[in-house]
Backbone as ProteinMPNN parsed JSONL, in Angstrom:
{"seq_chain_A": "XXXXXXXXXXXXXXXXXXXXXXXXXXXXXXXXXXXXXXXXXXXXXXXXXXXXXXXXXXXXXXXXXXXXXXXXXXXXXXXXXXX", "coords_chain_A": {"N_chain_A": [[1.159, -0.126, 21.902], [2.133, -1.701, 18.954], [0.628, -4.209, 16.937], [2.163, -7.19, 15.654], [2.896, -7.553, 12.153], [2.037, -10.022, 10.0], [3.14, -12.11, 7.333], [2.01, -13.839, 4.345], [3.767, -16.036, 3.664], [4.865, -16.417, 6.253], [2.619, -17.262, 7.649], [2.084, -19.723, 6.401], [4.388, -21.055, 7.187], [3.976, -21.069, 9.962], [1.802, -22.771, 10.028], [3.038, -25.093, 9.415], [3.536, -25.72, 6.797], [4.99, -25.847, 3.457], [6.614, -22.828, 2.63], [7.444, -21.3, 0.496], [7.013, -19.194, -2.43], [6.108, -20.656, -4.756], [5.141, -23.059, -3.677], [3.078, -22.081, -2.06], [1.387, -20.961, -3.987], [0.731, -23.293, -5.384], [-0.594, -24.757, -3.353], [-2.874, -23.148, -2.96], [-4.009, -23.323, -5.526], [-4.597, -26.061, -5.675], [-6.439, -26.422, -3.588], [-8.582, -24.699, -3.965], [-11.66, -23.648, -5.524], [-13.026, -22.855, -2.292], [-16.164, -23.857, -0.935], [-18.779, -21.46, -0.614], [-20.236, -21.52, 1.824], [-18.612, -22.836, 3.581], [-16.553, -22.653, 6.373], [-13.26, -21.433, 6.662], [-11.538, -22.775, 8.51], [-12.812, -25.204, 8.703], [-12.279, -26.702, 6.506], [-11.43, -29.702, 4.763], [-8.736, -30.309, 4.427], [-7.048, -29.434, 6.449], [-5.07, -30.139, 9.376], [-5.979, -31.174, 12.724], [-4.718, -29.458, 14.576], [-3.995, -27.309, 12.936], [-6.543, -26.443, 12.16], [-7.549, -25.583, 14.653], [-5.778, -23.48, 15.242], [-6.295, -21.662, 13.081], [-9.036, -21.143, 13.493], [-9.023, -20.043, 16.109], [-7.443, -17.741, 15.773], [-9.016, -16.143, 14.079], [-11.453, -15.928, 15.545], [-10.552, -14.641, 17.856], [-9.656, -12.326, 16.816], [-6.924, -11.997, 16.458], [-3.29, -11.507, 16.219], [-2.628, -12.85, 13.826], [-4.925, -12.747, 12.316], [-5.463, -11.02, 10.104], [-3.829, -11.955, 7.958], [-4.752, -14.556, 7.839], [-7.329, -14.063, 6.957], [-6.648, -13.108, 4.429], [-5.635, -15.458, 3.22], [-7.979, -16.959, 3.3], [-9.608, -15.517, 1.476], [-8.111, -15.902, -0.856], [-8.416, -18.657, -1.211], [-11.051, -18.813, -1.908], [-11.429, -17.835, -4.401], [-12.21, -18.572, -7.787], [-10.796, -21.262, -9.718], [-10.339, -20.5, -12.337], [-9.876, -17.788, -12.091], [-7.463, -17.803, -10.816], [-5.721, -18.595, -12.694]], "CA_chain_A": [[2.013, -1.128, 21.3], [1.627, -2.114, 17.662], [0.598, -5.65, 16.701], [3.042, -7.593, 14.555], [2.28, -7.79, 10.852], [2.497, -11.316, 9.505], [3.037, -12.31, 5.894], [1.475, -15.127, 3.917], [4.766, -17.093, 3.902], [5.015, -16.715, 7.681], [1.443, -18.045, 8.04], [2.309, -21.094, 5.949], [5.416, -21.62, 8.072], [3.298, -21.29, 11.242], [0.928, -23.931, 9.839], [3.865, -26.256, 9.134], [3.452, -25.989, 5.366], [6.039, -25.183, 2.686], [6.272, -21.4, 2.624], [7.985, -20.577, -0.658], [5.919, -18.708, -3.292], [5.564, -21.693, -5.647], [4.354, -23.985, -2.847], [1.856, -21.38, -1.653], [0.546, -20.892, -5.185], [0.258, -24.659, -5.647], [-1.562, -25.071, -2.309], [-4.104, -22.414, -3.26], [-4.581, -23.885, -6.751], [-5.121, -27.407, -5.392], [-7.519, -26.418, -2.6], [-9.625, -23.706, -4.232], [-12.294, -22.72, -4.58], [-13.824, -23.384, -1.181], [-17.596, -23.549, -1.018], [-19.062, -20.221, 0.119], [-20.77, -21.755, 3.166], [-17.607, -23.535, 4.375], [-15.587, -21.836, 7.105], [-11.892, -21.8, 6.319], [-10.992, -23.741, 9.462], [-13.523, -26.475, 8.581], [-11.889, -27.388, 5.27], [-10.966, -31.069, 5.023], [-7.294, -30.499, 4.248], [-6.279, -29.001, 7.622], [-4.961, -31.037, 10.524], [-6.723, -30.642, 13.866], [-4.008, -28.312, 15.162], [-4.126, -26.192, 11.992], [-7.925, -25.957, 12.294], [-7.662, -24.853, 15.911], [-5.039, -22.228, 15.096], [-7.035, -20.765, 12.188], [-10.289, -20.763, 14.159], [-8.714, -19.17, 17.246], [-6.933, -16.447, 15.299], [-10.143, -15.36, 13.563], [-12.399, -15.633, 16.623], [-9.941, -13.703, 18.804], [-9.149, -11.186, 16.044], [-5.544, -11.973, 16.943], [-2.237, -11.01, 15.33], [-2.607, -13.54, 12.537], [-6.252, -12.689, 11.688], [-5.451, -10.347, 8.802], [-3.261, -12.828, 6.935], [-5.677, -15.689, 7.721], [-8.382, -13.547, 6.064], [-6.074, -13.065, 3.082], [-5.64, -16.834, 2.727], [-9.382, -17.311, 3.1], [-10.036, -14.92, 0.208], [-7.392, -16.579, -1.94], [-8.982, -19.994, -1.389], [-12.434, -18.697, -2.373], [-11.441, -17.465, -5.819], [-12.334, -19.741, -8.677], [-9.538, -21.668, -10.336], [-10.167, -19.72, -13.552], [-9.325, -16.494, -11.722], [-6.094, -18.03, -10.387], [-4.89, -18.925, -13.866]], "C_chain_A": [[1.368, -1.646, 20.019], [1.685, -3.636, 17.519], [1.554, -6.006, 15.576], [2.249, -7.803, 13.271], [2.894, -9.071, 10.3], [2.272, -11.407, 8.002], [2.412, -13.669, 5.592], [2.515, -16.248, 4.072], [4.94, -17.426, 5.389], [3.808, -17.495, 8.205], [1.63, -19.504, 7.622], [3.354, -21.785, 6.825], [4.804, -21.966, 9.433], [2.413, -22.538, 11.186], [1.718, -25.21, 9.526], [3.828, -26.673, 7.676], [4.625, -25.337, 4.648], [5.651, -23.718, 2.451], [6.911, -20.599, 1.49], [6.836, -20.203, -1.606], [5.305, -19.78, -4.196], [4.702, -22.671, -4.865], [3.047, -23.355, -2.399], [0.881, -21.316, -2.823], [-0.063, -22.256, -5.498], [-0.817, -25.062, -4.631], [-2.908, -24.421, -2.617], [-4.778, -23.007, -4.501], [-5.234, -25.235, -6.499], [-6.387, -27.349, -4.532], [-8.613, -25.379, -2.85], [-10.472, -24.147, -5.415], [-13.021, -23.462, -3.47], [-15.28, -23.014, -1.399], [-17.893, -22.327, -0.155], [-19.509, -20.44, 1.567], [-19.751, -22.418, 4.106], [-16.67, -22.538, 5.06], [-14.187, -22.345, 6.783], [-11.36, -22.908, 7.223], [-11.671, -25.114, 9.377], [-13.168, -27.245, 7.314], [-11.209, -28.716, 5.6], [-9.45, -31.214, 5.046], [-6.442, -30.038, 5.422], [-6.168, -30.126, 8.642], [-5.77, -30.419, 11.671], [-6.032, -29.422, 14.465], [-4.062, -27.09, 14.238], [-5.529, -25.582, 12.078], [-8.076, -25.104, 13.54], [-6.962, -23.505, 15.819], [-5.824, -21.234, 14.248], [-8.304, -20.246, 12.856], [-10.017, -19.76, 15.289], [-8.255, -17.788, 16.79], [-8.057, -15.554, 14.781], [-11.085, -14.975, 14.699], [-11.862, -14.594, 17.605], [-9.48, -12.415, 18.141], [-7.7, -10.917, 16.444], [-4.576, -11.486, 15.867], [-2.293, -11.592, 13.92], [-3.898, -13.358, 11.745], [-6.228, -12.081, 10.29], [-4.91, -11.263, 7.694], [-4.088, -14.111, 6.784], [-6.848, -15.285, 6.811], [-7.892, -13.51, 4.616], [-6.069, -14.461, 2.457], [-7.062, -17.292, 2.43], [-9.888, -16.771, 1.76], [-9.371, -15.603, -0.987], [-8.009, -17.943, -2.251], [-10.429, -19.964, -1.877], [-12.532, -18.258, -3.827], [-11.552, -18.727, -6.663], [-10.974, -20.043, -9.301], [-9.27, -20.875, -11.599], [-9.534, -18.376, -13.25], [-7.877, -16.638, -11.303], [-5.154, -18.25, -11.562], [-4.27, -17.7, -14.487]], "O_chain_A": [[0.185, -1.988, 20.01], [2.658, -4.272, 17.925], [1.742, -5.221, 14.647], [1.079, -8.183, 13.304], [4.111, -9.183, 10.154], [1.316, -10.84, 7.474], [2.302, -14.53, 6.466], [2.171, -17.32, 4.571], [5.139, -18.588, 5.743], [3.958, -18.309, 9.116], [1.364, -20.414, 8.407], [3.213, -22.961, 7.16], [5.081, -23.028, 9.989], [2.29, -23.269, 12.169], [1.133, -26.284, 9.389], [4.059, -27.837, 7.349], [5.204, -24.379, 5.16], [4.506, -23.414, 2.116], [6.918, -19.368, 1.52], [5.787, -20.847, -1.575], [4.087, -19.8, -4.377], [3.64, -23.073, -5.34], [2.016, -24.027, -2.361], [-0.31, -21.586, -2.663], [-1.243, -22.352, -5.836], [-1.836, -25.642, -5.005], [-3.952, -25.069, -2.543], [-5.997, -23.174, -4.517], [-6.3, -25.525, -7.043], [-7.306, -28.144, -4.729], [-9.492, -25.208, -2.005], [-10.02, -24.953, -6.227], [-13.56, -24.55, -3.677], [-15.585, -21.974, -1.983], [-17.317, -22.176, 0.922], [-19.194, -19.632, 2.44], [-20.01, -22.543, 5.303], [-16.069, -21.687, 4.404], [-13.969, -23.549, 6.651], [-10.787, -23.881, 6.733], [-11.154, -26.087, 9.925], [-13.704, -28.328, 7.077], [-10.499, -28.828, 6.599], [-8.936, -32.164, 5.637], [-5.227, -30.229, 5.401], [-7.065, -30.961, 8.758], [-6.193, -29.266, 11.584], [-6.699, -28.451, 14.824], [-4.163, -25.959, 14.714], [-5.685, -24.361, 12.072], [-8.665, -24.025, 13.49], [-7.5, -22.496, 16.273], [-6.001, -20.085, 14.651], [-8.607, -19.055, 12.792], [-10.708, -18.747, 15.402], [-8.649, -16.778, 17.374], [-8.051, -14.346, 15.018], [-11.477, -13.813, 14.806], [-12.616, -13.77, 18.123], [-8.972, -11.515, 18.81], [-7.306, -9.785, 16.726], [-4.977, -11.106, 14.767], [-2.031, -10.892, 12.941], [-3.959, -13.783, 10.591], [-6.903, -12.577, 9.388], [-5.487, -11.328, 6.609], [-4.118, -14.693, 5.699], [-7.301, -16.083, 5.991], [-8.636, -13.842, 3.692], [-6.453, -14.626, 1.299], [-7.309, -17.943, 1.415], [-10.526, -17.498, 0.998], [-10.015, -15.845, -2.008], [-8.11, -18.334, -3.413], [-10.974, -21.011, -2.227], [-13.611, -18.306, -4.418], [-11.057, -19.793, -6.298], [-10.113, -19.168, -9.393], [-8.115, -20.597, -11.92], [-8.744, -17.868, -14.046], [-7.116, -15.677, -11.422], [-3.938, -18.107, -11.434], [-3.546, -17.808, -15.477]]}, "name": "protein", "num_of_chains": 1, "seq": "XXXXXXXXXXXXXXXXXXXXXXXXXXXXXXXXXXXXXXXXXXXXXXXXXXXXXXXXXXXXXXXXXXXXXXXXXXXXXXXXXXX"}
């Protein structure tokens, strides 16, 4: 059985965040870059339930892990690279 493939907009929807392309771009621009030593789920801007979801998906290498990794990489790029 094949695991579902989730998109970045579906991850934002799962996290209860606006999931349109402009909102996603704005979120990444506002919250990046994350410090290299900071785990994605430990960032200050997540709610407790969002932190738990992100942490669990990565630790369990679950269905959402690939797109959570994608978001993690996006948030680690410098703002200059996002421009």
